mmCIF file of the N, C-alpha and C atoms, coordinates in Angstrom:
data_MODEL
# 
_entry.id   MODEL 
# 
loop_
_atom_site.group_PDB 
_atom_site.id 
_atom_site.type_symbol 
_atom_site.label_atom_id 
_atom_site.label_alt_id 
_atom_site.label_comp_id 
_atom_site.label_asym_id 
_atom_site.label_entity_id 
_atom_site.label_seq_id 
_atom_site.pdbx_PDB_ins_code 
_atom_site.Cartn_x 
_atom_site.Cartn_y 
_atom_site.Cartn_z 
_atom_site.occupancy 
_atom_site.B_iso_or_equiv 
_atom_site.pdbx_formal_charge 
_atom_site.auth_seq_id 
_atom_site.auth_comp_id 
_atom_site.auth_asym_id 
_atom_site.auth_atom_id 
_atom_site.pdbx_PDB_model_num 
ATOM 1   N N  . MET A 1 1  ? 117.200 260.581 108.738 1.00 0.00 ? 1  MET A N  1 
ATOM 2   C CA . MET A 1 1  ? 117.520 259.368 107.861 1.00 0.00 ? 1  MET A CA 1 
ATOM 3   C C  . MET A 1 1  ? 118.698 259.183 109.055 1.00 0.00 ? 1  MET A C  1 
ATOM 4   N N  . LEU A 1 2  ? 117.867 257.125 108.726 1.00 0.00 ? 2  LEU A N  1 
ATOM 5   C CA . LEU A 1 2  ? 118.820 256.092 109.465 1.00 0.00 ? 2  LEU A CA 1 
ATOM 6   C C  . LEU A 1 2  ? 120.153 255.791 109.413 1.00 0.00 ? 2  LEU A C  1 
ATOM 7   N N  . ILE A 1 3  ? 121.440 255.410 109.830 1.00 0.00 ? 3  ILE A N  1 
ATOM 8   C CA . ILE A 1 3  ? 122.966 255.434 109.693 1.00 0.00 ? 3  ILE A CA 1 
ATOM 9   C C  . ILE A 1 3  ? 122.873 254.027 109.666 1.00 0.00 ? 3  ILE A C  1 
ATOM 10  N N  . THR A 1 4  ? 123.240 253.292 109.195 1.00 0.00 ? 4  THR A N  1 
ATOM 11  C CA . THR A 1 4  ? 123.479 252.112 109.360 1.00 0.00 ? 4  THR A CA 1 
ATOM 12  C C  . THR A 1 4  ? 124.949 252.055 108.529 1.00 0.00 ? 4  THR A C  1 
ATOM 13  N N  . GLU A 1 5  ? 125.502 250.934 109.246 1.00 0.00 ? 5  GLU A N  1 
ATOM 14  C CA . GLU A 1 5  ? 126.462 249.823 108.874 1.00 0.00 ? 5  GLU A CA 1 
ATOM 15  C C  . GLU A 1 5  ? 126.942 250.104 106.720 1.00 0.00 ? 5  GLU A C  1 
ATOM 16  N N  . ASN A 1 6  ? 126.231 250.033 106.628 1.00 0.00 ? 6  ASN A N  1 
ATOM 17  C CA . ASN A 1 6  ? 125.945 249.897 104.710 1.00 0.00 ? 6  ASN A CA 1 
ATOM 18  C C  . ASN A 1 6  ? 125.982 251.080 104.561 1.00 0.00 ? 6  ASN A C  1 
ATOM 19  N N  . THR A 1 7  ? 125.405 252.036 105.244 1.00 0.00 ? 7  THR A N  1 
ATOM 20  C CA . THR A 1 7  ? 125.070 253.558 104.170 1.00 0.00 ? 7  THR A CA 1 
ATOM 21  C C  . THR A 1 7  ? 126.448 253.964 104.021 1.00 0.00 ? 7  THR A C  1 
ATOM 22  N N  . PRO A 1 8  ? 126.495 253.812 102.535 1.00 0.00 ? 8  PRO A N  1 
ATOM 23  C CA . PRO A 1 8  ? 128.364 254.619 101.522 1.00 0.00 ? 8  PRO A CA 1 
ATOM 24  C C  . PRO A 1 8  ? 128.440 256.077 102.179 1.00 0.00 ? 8  PRO A C  1 
ATOM 25  N N  . ILE A 1 9  ? 128.885 255.787 102.755 1.00 0.00 ? 9  ILE A N  1 
ATOM 26  C CA . ILE A 1 9  ? 129.516 257.799 103.112 1.00 0.00 ? 9  ILE A CA 1 
ATOM 27  C C  . ILE A 1 9  ? 130.925 258.171 102.189 1.00 0.00 ? 9  ILE A C  1 
ATOM 28  N N  . LYS A 1 10 ? 130.632 259.924 102.554 1.00 0.00 ? 10 LYS A N  1 
ATOM 29  C CA . LYS A 1 10 ? 131.887 260.306 100.871 1.00 0.00 ? 10 LYS A CA 1 
ATOM 30  C C  . LYS A 1 10 ? 131.901 261.136 102.049 1.00 0.00 ? 10 LYS A C  1 
ATOM 31  N N  . PHE A 1 11 ? 133.515 261.376 101.750 1.00 0.00 ? 11 PHE A N  1 
ATOM 32  C CA . PHE A 1 11 ? 134.136 262.674 102.239 1.00 0.00 ? 11 PHE A CA 1 
ATOM 33  C C  . PHE A 1 11 ? 133.841 263.960 101.657 1.00 0.00 ? 11 PHE A C  1 
ATOM 34  N N  . ALA A 1 12 ? 133.511 265.340 101.943 1.00 0.00 ? 12 ALA A N  1 
ATOM 35  C CA . ALA A 1 12 ? 133.464 266.432 101.056 1.00 0.00 ? 12 ALA A CA 1 
ATOM 36  C C  . ALA A 1 12 ? 134.849 266.739 101.987 1.00 0.00 ? 12 ALA A C  1 
ATOM 37  N N  . VAL A 1 13 ? 135.524 267.860 100.886 1.00 0.00 ? 13 VAL A N  1 
ATOM 38  C CA . VAL A 1 13 ? 135.593 269.380 101.203 1.00 0.00 ? 13 VAL A CA 1 
ATOM 39  C C  . VAL A 1 13 ? 135.398 270.700 102.268 1.00 0.00 ? 13 VAL A C  1 
ATOM 40  N N  . ILE A 1 14 ? 134.930 271.125 103.135 1.00 0.00 ? 14 ILE A N  1 
ATOM 41  C CA . ILE A 1 14 ? 134.524 272.594 103.344 1.00 0.00 ? 14 ILE A CA 1 
ATOM 42  C C  . ILE A 1 14 ? 135.775 273.374 103.567 1.00 0.00 ? 14 ILE A C  1 
ATOM 43  N N  . VAL A 1 15 ? 135.738 275.163 102.755 1.00 0.00 ? 15 VAL A N  1 
ATOM 44  C CA . VAL A 1 15 ? 136.208 275.540 103.473 1.00 0.00 ? 15 VAL A CA 1 
ATOM 45  C C  . VAL A 1 15 ? 135.481 277.180 103.949 1.00 0.00 ? 15 VAL A C  1 
ATOM 46  N N  . ASN A 1 16 ? 135.482 277.351 104.801 1.00 0.00 ? 16 ASN A N  1 
ATOM 47  C CA . ASN A 1 16 ? 134.471 278.790 105.115 1.00 0.00 ? 16 ASN A CA 1 
ATOM 48  C C  . ASN A 1 16 ? 133.505 278.235 105.152 1.00 0.00 ? 16 ASN A C  1 
ATOM 49  N N  . GLY A 1 17 ? 132.924 277.240 105.654 1.00 0.00 ? 17 GLY A N  1 
ATOM 50  C CA . GLY A 1 17 ? 131.502 276.754 105.188 1.00 0.00 ? 17 GLY A CA 1 
ATOM 51  C C  . GLY A 1 17 ? 130.901 276.314 103.369 1.00 0.00 ? 17 GLY A C  1 
ATOM 52  N N  . VAL A 1 18 ? 132.028 276.480 103.290 1.00 0.00 ? 18 VAL A N  1 
ATOM 53  C CA . VAL A 1 18 ? 131.415 276.054 101.808 1.00 0.00 ? 18 VAL A CA 1 
ATOM 54  C C  . VAL A 1 18 ? 131.841 274.941 100.891 1.00 0.00 ? 18 VAL A C  1 
ATOM 55  N N  . GLN A 1 19 ? 131.347 274.006 99.833  1.00 0.00 ? 19 GLN A N  1 
ATOM 56  C CA . GLN A 1 19 ? 131.979 272.667 99.744  1.00 0.00 ? 19 GLN A CA 1 
ATOM 57  C C  . GLN A 1 19 ? 132.222 273.216 98.291  1.00 0.00 ? 19 GLN A C  1 
ATOM 58  N N  . VAL A 1 20 ? 134.105 272.628 98.819  1.00 0.00 ? 20 VAL A N  1 
ATOM 59  C CA . VAL A 1 20 ? 135.018 272.643 97.518  1.00 0.00 ? 20 VAL A CA 1 
ATOM 60  C C  . VAL A 1 20 ? 134.474 271.384 96.714  1.00 0.00 ? 20 VAL A C  1 
ATOM 61  N N  . GLY A 1 21 ? 134.286 270.683 95.511  1.00 0.00 ? 21 GLY A N  1 
ATOM 62  C CA . GLY A 1 21 ? 135.017 270.205 94.537  1.00 0.00 ? 21 GLY A CA 1 
ATOM 63  C C  . GLY A 1 21 ? 133.202 269.185 94.733  1.00 0.00 ? 21 GLY A C  1 
ATOM 64  N N  . THR A 1 22 ? 133.351 267.573 94.514  1.00 0.00 ? 22 THR A N  1 
ATOM 65  C CA . THR A 1 22 ? 132.214 266.885 94.829  1.00 0.00 ? 22 THR A CA 1 
ATOM 66  C C  . THR A 1 22 ? 132.256 266.486 96.317  1.00 0.00 ? 22 THR A C  1 
ATOM 67  N N  . PRO A 1 23 ? 132.033 265.654 97.003  1.00 0.00 ? 23 PRO A N  1 
ATOM 68  C CA . PRO A 1 23 ? 131.800 264.459 97.910  1.00 0.00 ? 23 PRO A CA 1 
ATOM 69  C C  . PRO A 1 23 ? 132.797 263.584 97.001  1.00 0.00 ? 23 PRO A C  1 
ATOM 70  N N  . GLN A 1 24 ? 134.350 262.650 97.776  1.00 0.00 ? 24 GLN A N  1 
ATOM 71  C CA . GLN A 1 24 ? 134.558 261.484 97.045  1.00 0.00 ? 24 GLN A CA 1 
ATOM 72  C C  . GLN A 1 24 ? 135.237 261.242 98.029  1.00 0.00 ? 24 GLN A C  1 
ATOM 73  N N  . PRO A 1 25 ? 134.164 259.493 97.721  1.00 0.00 ? 25 PRO A N  1 
ATOM 74  C CA . PRO A 1 25 ? 133.596 258.242 97.828  1.00 0.00 ? 25 PRO A CA 1 
ATOM 75  C C  . PRO A 1 25 ? 135.247 257.754 99.068  1.00 0.00 ? 25 PRO A C  1 
ATOM 76  N N  . THR A 1 26 ? 137.003 258.377 99.164  1.00 0.00 ? 26 THR A N  1 
ATOM 77  C CA . THR A 1 26 ? 137.616 257.841 99.986  1.00 0.00 ? 26 THR A CA 1 
ATOM 78  C C  . THR A 1 26 ? 138.061 259.160 100.504 1.00 0.00 ? 26 THR A C  1 
ATOM 79  N N  . LYS A 1 27 ? 138.574 258.955 101.735 1.00 0.00 ? 27 LYS A N  1 
ATOM 80  C CA . LYS A 1 27 ? 139.054 260.518 102.415 1.00 0.00 ? 27 LYS A CA 1 
ATOM 81  C C  . LYS A 1 27 ? 140.543 260.740 101.969 1.00 0.00 ? 27 LYS A C  1 
ATOM 82  N N  . THR A 1 28 ? 141.333 259.051 101.304 1.00 0.00 ? 28 THR A N  1 
ATOM 83  C CA . THR A 1 28 ? 142.186 259.906 100.819 1.00 0.00 ? 28 THR A CA 1 
ATOM 84  C C  . THR A 1 28 ? 142.345 260.799 99.433  1.00 0.00 ? 28 THR A C  1 
ATOM 85  N N  . LEU A 1 29 ? 141.382 260.477 98.339  1.00 0.00 ? 29 LEU A N  1 
ATOM 86  C CA . LEU A 1 29 ? 140.908 261.255 97.290  1.00 0.00 ? 29 LEU A CA 1 
ATOM 87  C C  . LEU A 1 29 ? 140.242 263.476 97.906  1.00 0.00 ? 29 LEU A C  1 
ATOM 88  N N  . ALA A 1 30 ? 139.681 263.078 98.903  1.00 0.00 ? 30 ALA A N  1 
ATOM 89  C CA . ALA A 1 30 ? 139.236 264.332 99.638  1.00 0.00 ? 30 ALA A CA 1 
ATOM 90  C C  . ALA A 1 30 ? 140.671 265.572 100.307 1.00 0.00 ? 30 ALA A C  1 
ATOM 91  N N  . GLU A 1 31 ? 141.662 264.451 100.810 1.00 0.00 ? 31 GLU A N  1 
ATOM 92  C CA . GLU A 1 31 ? 142.930 264.775 100.539 1.00 0.00 ? 31 GLU A CA 1 
ATOM 93  C C  . GLU A 1 31 ? 144.061 265.778 99.426  1.00 0.00 ? 31 GLU A C  1 
ATOM 94  N N  . ALA A 1 32 ? 143.217 265.080 98.352  1.00 0.00 ? 32 ALA A N  1 
ATOM 95  C CA . ALA A 1 32 ? 144.290 265.360 97.521  1.00 0.00 ? 32 ALA A CA 1 
ATOM 96  C C  . ALA A 1 32 ? 143.862 267.089 96.915  1.00 0.00 ? 32 ALA A C  1 
ATOM 97  N N  . ILE A 1 33 ? 141.583 266.464 97.011  1.00 0.00 ? 33 ILE A N  1 
ATOM 98  C CA . ILE A 1 33 ? 141.253 267.650 97.105  1.00 0.00 ? 33 ILE A CA 1 
ATOM 99  C C  . ILE A 1 33 ? 141.786 269.528 97.912  1.00 0.00 ? 33 ILE A C  1 
ATOM 100 N N  . ILE A 1 34 ? 142.599 268.935 98.776  1.00 0.00 ? 34 ILE A N  1 
ATOM 101 C CA . ILE A 1 34 ? 142.564 270.121 99.606  1.00 0.00 ? 34 ILE A CA 1 
ATOM 102 C C  . ILE A 1 34 ? 144.729 270.443 99.318  1.00 0.00 ? 34 ILE A C  1 
ATOM 103 N N  . LEU A 1 35 ? 145.546 269.609 98.760  1.00 0.00 ? 35 LEU A N  1 
ATOM 104 C CA . LEU A 1 35 ? 146.440 269.890 97.972  1.00 0.00 ? 35 LEU A CA 1 
ATOM 105 C C  . LEU A 1 35 ? 146.260 270.696 97.797  1.00 0.00 ? 35 LEU A C  1 
ATOM 106 N N  . ASN A 1 36 ? 145.726 270.496 96.058  1.00 0.00 ? 36 ASN A N  1 
ATOM 107 C CA . ASN A 1 36 ? 145.458 271.435 95.480  1.00 0.00 ? 36 ASN A CA 1 
ATOM 108 C C  . ASN A 1 36 ? 144.527 272.770 95.307  1.00 0.00 ? 36 ASN A C  1 
ATOM 109 N N  . LEU A 1 37 ? 144.876 273.552 96.867  1.00 0.00 ? 37 LEU A N  1 
ATOM 110 C CA . LEU A 1 37 ? 143.784 274.237 96.834  1.00 0.00 ? 37 LEU A CA 1 
ATOM 111 C C  . LEU A 1 37 ? 144.714 275.595 96.693  1.00 0.00 ? 37 LEU A C  1 
ATOM 112 N N  . PRO A 1 38 ? 144.463 276.514 96.835  1.00 0.00 ? 38 PRO A N  1 
ATOM 113 C CA . PRO A 1 38 ? 145.749 278.131 97.546  1.00 0.00 ? 38 PRO A CA 1 
ATOM 114 C C  . PRO A 1 38 ? 146.228 278.426 98.934  1.00 0.00 ? 38 PRO A C  1 
ATOM 115 N N  . PRO A 1 39 ? 147.824 278.477 99.048  1.00 0.00 ? 39 PRO A N  1 
ATOM 116 C CA . PRO A 1 39 ? 147.350 277.945 100.065 1.00 0.00 ? 39 PRO A CA 1 
ATOM 117 C C  . PRO A 1 39 ? 146.201 278.453 101.732 1.00 0.00 ? 39 PRO A C  1 
ATOM 118 N N  . GLN A 1 40 ? 146.189 279.772 101.425 1.00 0.00 ? 40 GLN A N  1 
ATOM 119 C CA . GLN A 1 40 ? 144.950 280.563 102.363 1.00 0.00 ? 40 GLN A CA 1 
ATOM 120 C C  . GLN A 1 40 ? 144.111 279.523 102.587 1.00 0.00 ? 40 GLN A C  1 
ATOM 121 N N  . GLN A 1 41 ? 143.154 279.256 101.484 1.00 0.00 ? 41 GLN A N  1 
ATOM 122 C CA . GLN A 1 41 ? 142.101 277.789 101.527 1.00 0.00 ? 41 GLN A CA 1 
ATOM 123 C C  . GLN A 1 41 ? 142.526 276.315 102.299 1.00 0.00 ? 41 GLN A C  1 
ATOM 124 N N  . ARG A 1 42 ? 143.508 275.928 101.707 1.00 0.00 ? 42 ARG A N  1 
ATOM 125 C CA . ARG A 1 42 ? 144.352 275.047 102.108 1.00 0.00 ? 42 ARG A CA 1 
ATOM 126 C C  . ARG A 1 42 ? 144.480 275.438 103.910 1.00 0.00 ? 42 ARG A C  1 
ATOM 127 N N  . GLN A 1 43 ? 144.163 276.262 104.718 1.00 0.00 ? 43 GLN A N  1 
ATOM 128 C CA . GLN A 1 43 ? 144.690 275.756 106.035 1.00 0.00 ? 43 GLN A CA 1 
ATOM 129 C C  . GLN A 1 43 ? 143.497 276.167 106.226 1.00 0.00 ? 43 GLN A C  1 
ATOM 130 N N  . LEU A 1 44 ? 142.471 276.594 105.811 1.00 0.00 ? 44 LEU A N  1 
ATOM 131 C CA . LEU A 1 44 ? 140.596 276.259 106.731 1.00 0.00 ? 44 LEU A CA 1 
ATOM 132 C C  . LEU A 1 44 ? 139.987 275.269 105.905 1.00 0.00 ? 44 LEU A C  1 
ATOM 133 N N  . ALA A 1 45 ? 140.641 274.440 105.389 1.00 0.00 ? 45 ALA A N  1 
ATOM 134 C CA . ALA A 1 45 ? 140.044 273.363 104.890 1.00 0.00 ? 45 ALA A CA 1 
ATOM 135 C C  . ALA A 1 45 ? 139.844 272.457 106.072 1.00 0.00 ? 45 ALA A C  1 
ATOM 136 N N  . GLU A 1 46 ? 138.586 271.876 105.480 1.00 0.00 ? 46 GLU A N  1 
ATOM 137 C CA . GLU A 1 46 ? 138.512 270.400 106.550 1.00 0.00 ? 46 GLU A CA 1 
ATOM 138 C C  . GLU A 1 46 ? 137.584 269.197 106.254 1.00 0.00 ? 46 GLU A C  1 
ATOM 139 N N  . ILE A 1 47 ? 137.541 267.745 106.309 1.00 0.00 ? 47 ILE A N  1 
ATOM 140 C CA . ILE A 1 47 ? 137.298 267.076 105.241 1.00 0.00 ? 47 ILE A CA 1 
ATOM 141 C C  . ILE A 1 47 ? 135.905 267.128 106.735 1.00 0.00 ? 47 ILE A C  1 
ATOM 142 N N  . ARG A 1 48 ? 134.798 266.408 105.999 1.00 0.00 ? 48 ARG A N  1 
ATOM 143 C CA . ARG A 1 48 ? 133.280 266.133 106.778 1.00 0.00 ? 48 ARG A CA 1 
ATOM 144 C C  . ARG A 1 48 ? 133.084 265.065 106.194 1.00 0.00 ? 48 ARG A C  1 
ATOM 145 N N  . PRO A 1 49 ? 132.506 264.091 106.432 1.00 0.00 ? 49 PRO A N  1 
ATOM 146 C CA . PRO A 1 49 ? 131.802 262.860 106.409 1.00 0.00 ? 49 PRO A CA 1 
ATOM 147 C C  . PRO A 1 49 ? 130.329 262.788 105.508 1.00 0.00 ? 49 PRO A C  1 
ATOM 148 N N  . VAL A 1 50 ? 130.242 262.558 104.912 1.00 0.00 ? 50 VAL A N  1 
ATOM 149 C CA . VAL A 1 50 ? 128.201 262.671 104.339 1.00 0.00 ? 50 VAL A CA 1 
ATOM 150 C C  . VAL A 1 50 ? 128.129 261.663 103.556 1.00 0.00 ? 50 VAL A C  1 
ATOM 151 N N  . THR A 1 51 ? 126.882 261.804 103.131 1.00 0.00 ? 51 THR A N  1 
ATOM 152 C CA . THR A 1 51 ? 125.605 260.474 102.613 1.00 0.00 ? 51 THR A CA 1 
ATOM 153 C C  . THR A 1 51 ? 126.175 261.185 101.146 1.00 0.00 ? 51 THR A C  1 
ATOM 154 N N  . THR A 1 52 ? 125.924 259.460 100.977 1.00 0.00 ? 52 THR A N  1 
ATOM 155 C CA . THR A 1 52 ? 125.475 259.934 99.940  1.00 0.00 ? 52 THR A CA 1 
ATOM 156 C C  . THR A 1 52 ? 124.521 260.712 98.461  1.00 0.00 ? 52 THR A C  1 
ATOM 157 N N  . GLY A 1 53 ? 123.077 261.156 99.494  1.00 0.00 ? 53 GLY A N  1 
ATOM 158 C CA . GLY A 1 53 ? 122.770 262.537 99.408  1.00 0.00 ? 53 GLY A CA 1 
ATOM 159 C C  . GLY A 1 53 ? 123.134 263.636 99.525  1.00 0.00 ? 53 GLY A C  1 
ATOM 160 N N  . GLY A 1 54 ? 124.056 263.782 100.372 1.00 0.00 ? 54 GLY A N  1 
ATOM 161 C CA . GLY A 1 54 ? 124.525 265.400 100.703 1.00 0.00 ? 54 GLY A CA 1 
ATOM 162 C C  . GLY A 1 54 ? 124.380 265.542 102.050 1.00 0.00 ? 54 GLY A C  1 
ATOM 163 N N  . ALA A 1 55 ? 123.989 264.999 103.158 1.00 0.00 ? 55 ALA A N  1 
ATOM 164 C CA . ALA A 1 55 ? 123.415 264.964 104.670 1.00 0.00 ? 55 ALA A CA 1 
ATOM 165 C C  . ALA A 1 55 ? 124.932 264.618 105.117 1.00 0.00 ? 55 ALA A C  1 
ATOM 166 N N  . GLU A 1 56 ? 125.163 265.645 106.368 1.00 0.00 ? 56 GLU A N  1 
ATOM 167 C CA . GLU A 1 56 ? 125.960 265.833 107.111 1.00 0.00 ? 56 GLU A CA 1 
ATOM 168 C C  . GLU A 1 56 ? 126.096 265.218 107.932 1.00 0.00 ? 56 GLU A C  1 
ATOM 169 N N  . LEU A 1 57 ? 126.821 264.230 108.104 1.00 0.00 ? 57 LEU A N  1 
ATOM 170 C CA . LEU A 1 57 ? 126.799 262.954 108.936 1.00 0.00 ? 57 LEU A CA 1 
ATOM 171 C C  . LEU A 1 57 ? 127.163 263.734 110.461 1.00 0.00 ? 57 LEU A C  1 
ATOM 172 N N  . LEU A 1 58 ? 126.647 263.720 111.834 1.00 0.00 ? 58 LEU A N  1 
ATOM 173 C CA . LEU A 1 58 ? 127.115 264.640 112.623 1.00 0.00 ? 58 LEU A CA 1 
ATOM 174 C C  . LEU A 1 58 ? 127.541 262.750 113.887 1.00 0.00 ? 58 LEU A C  1 
ATOM 175 N N  . LEU A 1 59 ? 128.624 262.702 114.103 1.00 0.00 ? 59 LEU A N  1 
ATOM 176 C CA . LEU A 1 59 ? 128.830 262.039 114.791 1.00 0.00 ? 59 LEU A CA 1 
ATOM 177 C C  . LEU A 1 59 ? 129.609 262.658 116.541 1.00 0.00 ? 59 LEU A C  1 
ATOM 178 N N  . GLY A 1 60 ? 129.774 261.765 117.295 1.00 0.00 ? 60 GLY A N  1 
ATOM 179 C CA . GLY A 1 60 ? 129.301 262.177 118.571 1.00 0.00 ? 60 GLY A CA 1 
ATOM 180 C C  . GLY A 1 60 ? 129.911 261.039 119.822 1.00 0.00 ? 60 GLY A C  1 
# 
């Protein structure tokens, strides 16, 4: 899939390789999901950009 500047990007919260909840339209909303996780999961959580189709974006 070709990613352009107009491709909508969402932010997924990932804990131990498993997506938690649904991808959010803003990074702030994804951070709010992390705040509601138990402390042990919160330490392992990361936010990854994804396309609206769920494909992970590899930025480099």
